[in-house]
C-alpha angles and dihedrals in degrees: 000000000000123000117241112279093241090058094042091055088061091053104045138039094224128019089221085077086073101038133349151167114215126187117226139168119217114235107182132093121313091349093062112131097016109132120221141179116223112214122196114175095188089233098089097277117114129168144159123230113201110218086182089060108047096288088285122157113257109177126018125184134176117204090339097313117118113231103174125082118243126199129208087253090072118200098314128135115256109267118266114260095019117151106271088228089064100037098099094045091050091061100028112132144087132072095292134025113177113216132199151358104166092026145001133197126017122004113277140154094012092309120124126232108299094354138273102294104072116112095008108153114249132226103232111222101175145350141164144081122318104201093163095063118105085249108031110232144179111230149170132191133191149151130241123191120196105183141142128189111257093016102060120213149194142287118212119197110193134187123186120187137172125190111245109251090015140109102226133100117199118201118193119180134179120189123191132182116254120201140033101296134069114251138185116248113218124178136183122178106211104203110183125201127187142174129332090026087057127039141147091297095055118126130173126219127192111201090338099311120107114245103167145009174030090161130222103227117211098019121196093209128091115257114274127218121292117267122227127212129182114237120223137206129022091294123028123209127205113185119195114198129186128072088012134002114246126173126195117198124182142166110258098205089083100018107041096158139063119205123193125200132169142181107188098165118132110282094024117054104168128154115189125203108194125184105194142182102225136052123230129243124225090262091056096254123128121264115249113280122202117252122248120214119235109287095019115128140216121197131207130192126192131168125195117200122187132194098033128152129285090245109084090198090069093052094079126158116268093021111148114254 
């Protein structure tokens, strides 16, 4: 719990000592030039948001322990001219990769793996600390446009906020269709966990019922196909126990499905929790999604809460944190 701002101002020279968002630009190797926002809530939760990569979340740590999975690719942009079939894999890594909005899942119908939007640089429209809010928060806001002449596209407006002194990240997205033609809006939020956040004791619970785990880490076998689960209720809750306790909560009106994928082979070790907007047919293709007219919007809401209890029944949606 954070003291009232008026009292804190009497105790510190700068409120950023308590909680802050700082803007940085990476300067090393393939990550050079990628802009990021460094969030520190002052409650043990720290994370980086990469403005240069769709305002996705790159690193995430809880009380000094890294929770997100990182790949050897780092947080670079996919190389120019790369085969569209390989574009997502060339940039895959970090706690969150946002997928869509023209396509999700395996390449099909001329669409690349997980669509054309991932890793698009954002236009940052605001960031900082709001100490005057009823609940003081750290925040950032931005806009991402994925568009091509003749094909139309999408505009994503994203706000990420984290209560100062807290352990929650709130992600609020609105996607609208840009262009002259109606388009479907598909979304998949590719949250990636790695050791030590996951280990041999890790289990996953969807709305209190176990759906996976314990894990074999590392696993000698090749990764299997992703597994799909239907989410229930107004808000769904997926609790990941093990090395750390992480809970994902999301509104099911726009994200009625949860997809799980893992590659636990030596040298990899990634578990992906993926709320998504469309079901999957038996042949692996996406179920039909209604078209949105130009200017129509679709909204998505996801909360990530870290440091919960070992009892998934107590990690219920809408619980105060």
